[in-house]
N, C-alpha and C positions, 0 to 999 in steps of 0.2 A: 504494500500500500504506500502510495506516495506520501512523502513528508512535506505537506503543503501548509504554509503559514500565511494566513490572511493578515496583511499589514496595512497600516494607514499612516498618512502624514497630513499636515494642515499647512497651507500657505495662507496667511491672514493679513488683512488691512488693520492698521492701528485705529482703535476706537476713540482714544482721547483720555482714557483713564484705566488704571489697573483692574479695578473691580469688573468693569464691563468686558475688558479683554480676557480675563480669566473665565468669566461666565460664558463668553462666546466659545472659548476652547472646550469648556465642559460640554456645551451643546454639541460641538463637533465630535467629541469623544463618544458621547452617548449615541450619536447617529452611526459612527463607525462600528460601535459594538452591536447596534441593531443590524448592521450589514454583515456581522460575523467576524469583524476584525479582532485579533488577539493581541496586537501591539500597535501603539500610535506614538508618533513623535511630533514635536512642535518646533517652530523656528527659533533662531538665536534670540536670547533675552525676550522670550515670547510675551511676557506680561508687562512689557514697557515699550516705549518707542525706541527706535535705534538712536539713542541720544549721543552716540559717538560721532555724529556729524559735527558736533561742537565740543568745545572744551570749557565747561562751566561747572563749578563746584555744586550747583544746585542738583545736578543729576546723580550725585551719590545717594540721593533719597530713594532711588529705585532698588538699592541693594538690600539684601536680607540674608539671614543665616541659612545654611544648608546642612542638615535636613530639617532644622527646627524652626524655620521661618514659616510665615503663613501660607505662602504659595505651595511649597512642597508638602506641607501638612494637608492642604486642601486636595492636592493631586493624589496623595495616598488614599484619602477617602474616595476619590473618584475611581482609582484603580480597584479598590475593594467593591465598589458599586458595580462597575462594568466588567470586572474580571479580565481587564487588559493590562499588559505591561505598558508603562508610560515613560517616555524620555522627555525630561522637563528642563529646558535651558533657561537659566536665570542669572542675574547679576548677584554674585555672592559676596558677603562680607564675612570674613573669618574672625577678625578682631579689628580694633581701630588701626587703620592704615593698611590692612591686608584685604585686598579686593581681587576677585577673580571672575572671569567669564566661564561659567560652570554649567554642566548639565547633570542633574540627578537622574538616576535610573531606579524606577519603582516597579516591583514585581506585581503580578496579577492579583495577589492577595493583599496588596497594600504595603508590603514590607519594603523598606528602603534598602537597596542593594549597594549603593555607593554613588560616587560622582566622578566625573571627568572634568578637568580644568584645562581650558584652551592653552596650548603650548606657545603658539606663534602669534605674537601680538603686533598688528600693523600700526603704523603712525604716518599716514599720508592723508591728503586732503579728503575730507568727508568720512574718514575712518580713523579718528584720533583716539585709538584704543589704549595706547600706552599712558595716556592721561589718567585712565580709570583702572586698568587691570595690571596685576602682576602676572608674569608668565606661569603657566601651570606647573605643578610640582608633584603630581600624583602618578606620573607614568602613563601607561597606555592600558588601563584596565579593560577587561572583557568580562561581562557579567553573565552568570548562569541564570537565565530567566525561565519562565514557564514556556516560552516559545523556542528557546535555544540560546546560543551564545551571542550576545549583543555588545557592540562597542560604539563609541561616539568619537567624532572628530569634528571640530567646530570651525566653520567658515574659512577664514584665512589659512587654517591648518591644511586645507585641501591642496595647497600649492606645494606642499612638502611631502615627498614620497616616503620618507623614513617612518613617519607615524602610521601611514596606511599599512606598511609592511609589518611593523611591530604588532599592530592589531591582528593581522593575519597570523603571525607567529604565535600570538597569544590565544588563537583559536576562534576568532570572530567568524560568525556565519552571516551576520547582518550588521552593517555599520550605518548609523544615522549621522548625517552631516548637516546640522542646522546652520543656516546662513542668513546674512543680510547683505546682499550685493546688488549694485546698481548697473543700469543698462550701459552707461558709457564706459565703465571700467572693465567689466569681466564677461559680458555676454558671449563673446567669442570663445571663452574658455569653459563656460558653464556646462555645455554638453560634450566637452572633450575630456576634462580632467577626471571627473568621477567615474565615467565609463572605463577610462584607461586604468584607474585604480582598481576597479572591480575586476578587470581582466588580469592585471598584474598580480593581484593578491587572491583572486579566485573566491570571492564572496559577493553577497548582495550589498548594494549601497542605496540608501534613501537620501536623496539630495533635496533639501528644503530651502526655499528662498522666500523672503517677504514679498509683498506685492503692494504697489501704490507709492504715493509720496506722503511724507510726514512733515510736521511743522518745524522741525529743527534743522532743515537743510534742503538741498536741491536733489538729493539722491532719488532716483527713479527705480524703485525695487521692482523687478520684472518677473517675479514668480517663476513659471516654467519648471516647477518641482516635478520630481519623478523618482521611480524605482528603476534600478538597472541590475541585470543579472551577471553572473560570473563570466559570461561570454561577451559582456559589454553591450547587450541588447536591452532596450527599454522594455519594461514590463507594462504592457498597455500603453496608452497615450501619455504624453507629457502634458502637464497642466498648462492652462493658458497664461498669458503674460500681463493681464490687466485686471483680474478680479480674484477675490477670495475663492479657495477651493479645497475641498476634502478629497483626497486621493486614497482609494482603497484597492489593493492589488493582492493577488495570490502569488506567493513566492514558493517555488518548489525547491526546498533545501536539498533534495537528493541530487540536484544539478551540481551542487558544490563538489561532491565526491566524484561525480562523473567527469567534470572538467579537470579536477586535480589529477585524476588517473590519465586522462587524455593528453593534457598539456604538460603535466609534471614539472611545473615551475619550482615548486618547493623542493623536489628531489634534486634539481640541477642548480640550486643556489650555491654560491661559493663564498661563504662567510670568511673563510680563511684568507680570501684575497681582498677583502673590503676594508682593511684597517685604515686606509687613508680617508675613508668617508667620514670618520668621526674626529679627525684632527681639526683643531680650530683654524 
């Protein structure tokens, strides 16, 4: 019997406040569960605007603890209600002065499994993230969930192949890549990099982008979120580029083993020859 996981993602427009933004995602999650989804993931810092378009201290107000902050607690309740695994990207405060771009992973019974902190932090026009976030320091965790082994890689991370590979070596079957990227900067790369990473590392990738314009800058977030399989093929249609959308797709996890046997990339790795890759 095929090992098929029905998975979901949400590309969303900003509502103007955290309460309505979280409530909207709860509605999407309930609809995904109604459609039979067993896992869902949201976009980067999903419960806030993408405030990194500017550098202003007022935006530290969006930060909250993980897992003990209000959003993650609420998502744990939602996971218990829906029976879904949930990937929850938020702005994390660990202690005074220690802030991270983080995603919590919650199992289908509402248990908190852990978190991933974004490693690669951009500092370019419209993406002033070093103003807010420290680089991630928790490595490349892969979480044993009710649907399988799930990893997270956040937005700008996707340009760096090393993390994708480490997630594969750690046993990921599905990697969620929550993002906030705009039309003029990266649309050329959007449907290139994540499929290439799925092929190189032979797992599924869920690529999530925001959609629309927000009040803190000119970034035009273009959606086009999708699932891609270990052969680099989109699973169903790619989402549109101008409106909010819930995407639900069936992922055949048996394809992972089939591809790894056929292409054998992990067999033919040469870690003994890669020493230079980690030199500063």
